[in-house]
N, C-alpha and C positions, 0 to 999 in steps of 0.2 A: 602564475597566480592568474585567477578566473576575474570575471568583471564582475565577478559580486565579491570576491572575497577569498573563494577556497580555493587553495591548492591543488591542481593537477598533477598527474606525472604523464605526460605525453609518451616519453619512452617506453613506458610499461605497460601500455592500454593497447587492446584488441578491440577491432570493431568490424562486426561480421550481422547481416542482412540477412535473415533464412524464411524460406517460405513468402517472399517479395514482400511482408508488410514490417513482420516485428523486427526489432533493431537489437541484437545481443552486444554488451561490451561486455570484458575482460578487462579489471583492473586489478592491480594491486593493493588501491583502497577505495574499494566501491564503495563507502560510506562518504570519502569525501566527492566520489564522481558524482554518487545522486543527490547532496547536495547541493553542489554546485549546480544541478541538472535543475531540481526545486525550486531554485533560488532565481533561476533566470526567467523562468515560468512565471514567478510571482511576479518579478521585475514589471516583466511584460504585462501583464495584469493590469496591476496598479496603474501603468500605463493606459493602457488602453480603455478603462472603466472606471478608474479613482479605487478600486478595492481589488481584492484575490482571494479565493476562496481553495486550502486545499486541506484535505483528508488522510491522514495518517492512521497507519496502523500498530498495535502494539506488537509484543513476540521479539524473541532473541537478538533480532539484527537492528531493533527499533532504539534503544537510547544511544548505542552510538550515531547512528545517524540524526536523530532529534539533536545533540549536541555540538555535532559538526552546524546542522542548519542553524540552531538559536544561536552559532557564533558570528554568522552571516550580518552584515548590518545592512538593513532592510527596514521598509517603513511597516515593521512589523505591528502599527496602531491601524494599520490599512488591511492586516492578513485577517481574515478569519480562520479558524482553525477547528474543522470537523474530525469526528472519530469513523474511520474503517467502519470498527465492531468493538464489542464491550462485553467482557462476562459481565453476566447476571450475580452481583455481590453488595454485600455496605459500601456504601462509602468509605473509601482512605482501608479495605480489605488489600490484601497484599495480591491477592489474585487481580484487581481493577488494572485495566490499561492506563487510566486516568492517572493512576501514580505518575507514570511514565511523563507527562506532560506537564507536571506540579511547577519546573521551573523552566517551562517552553512559555518563550512571547507566543505574542497575537492574540486577538478576539479568541475564547473557548466556547466551544458551544459541544457538551458531554451530551453524552447519549443516558436516554433517564432510566436507568437500569433500576433503579429501587421504587420504582413506580409500583402502586398496587396493580392496574392492568395493563402488563405490559407490551400489548397490542396495540392495543388504543396510544400507548408512548412511543411505540416505534412510528405509529401512523402519522402523530404527532411532530416527532424529527424529522422523518421524511418532507411535510409539509413547510418545516422549515428551511430546508436545504435553497440555495439557488439553484437559478434554472440549470444552471453549467458549473458543478465543479470544473476550477483551471487547473488542479493535477490531484491526482490520488497515490499514495503510497502504498505499495502492497510487498508484503513479503512472501514466504514461501516456505511450509514444514516438507519434513521427508514423504509425507503420505500425498503429498500433492496439494494440500490444502490451503487457500487463500482466503483471506479475510475472516470469517469465520462459517465457511463452507465447509463442513467435514466432509469426507466421503460416503458416498449414500445418501448424504441428505436431502429432503426435500427441497431445501432454502433455494437450493440453487435453479430451481423452475421457479421461482416466486416470480411475479410479476408486478409487485411494490417494491419501491423504493428500497425501501428499510424492512426487514420482518425477522424473525426469530428463526434460530436453528434450536433443535434438541440437543440433550443432553453431550456436549464433547468436551471428554480429559476433565469431566466432574462436572461443566458447569453450562447452563444454558446460555446461550447468545445475541445478543443482539447485532444486528449487522446491514450493511450496506449490501443489497445482493447484485447480481450479474448485469438487470440495467440499471442498476443505481452508478456502480464502478462504469460501465461502460460509455454510459451518458456524458461523462466528465471531459474537457479537453483534450486529455492526455494523462497517461499512467505510467510511474517507474516502479518496477519491482527488483526490489535488493535481494538478494542469495546469495548466501556462504555456506561454506562447510560442505566435507565432502559426502556426508553420509546423503545430501538432498542430490548427488550429481545423476543416480538416475532417473529420477522423477524429471529433472531437468533436461536430459536425453530425451524423455519417452514426449515428453510435452512438446518441445521444441523443434524435434525430428518427425512427429506424428507415427512414432509408432502407436503401434494398436493398443496398447496402456496409456497414454497418452490420452487417448480421446475419452477416456473414463476418471483422468485427475481432475479435483474441481478447479484449478486453475486456466485448463481449457476452455473454461466460461470466459475467460476475459479477455477482450476484444483486442487483436491483432496489430489492426492499425492504431497508429496512437500511442503503441506500448514500448518504449524500452524496458529490456531485459537489463540489468547491471548483475555480475559474476566476478568474482574472486575465482581464483586459479583451482582453487580445491573444487569447488561447485559446476566447475565447469571441463573436468576431464572428459568425460563421456561425451562431449561436443562434437569431437573429429573424429574422422574416418565414417 
């Protein structure tokens, strides 16, 4: 059991360091590992400054992580929870990432995606962010996107901390940009599933394709990537 109350399995954990900066861990229970790592960072931030700032992504791997993290005994009344990205859809719509936060503790700061002027709303959200987020949780799709940075979308070149991407899988989205994500004290990327293995290998092993993947815009220093064995199948060799 970790110091934050999340179970880890040391006998089934592999640690690698690639390209002298990024840390990679392969775990049989990657969500639990990420939850423990995030919890330790939040505890450290509360001890340092009296509060902590966490940004969480949506996506298919987020619910199990959020469930594991919510079960940890933390001073949640001192934890501000921000969104990494959100689909432009009405409140309560099934497409909204905010639905995944309904039962999650902490002081929520939801992206204002129902505003009439979305660009001004994105600027307001950016202005409200803390000077530095303590930890940002990210995922990755099979196409190499993370946050709401679709392949080929100019949002990856935005200099604003929060911006809008074009329509992606049917929705315009508000998102933290690479500057917004990389300004954080740390990032934890949770990736699961065999369908993501080619993109994982291309990114982490510096294949030519990897440089074109949106996730390549994530800073390597201060970033931990946590994979299940299926997502890590193409890392060896």
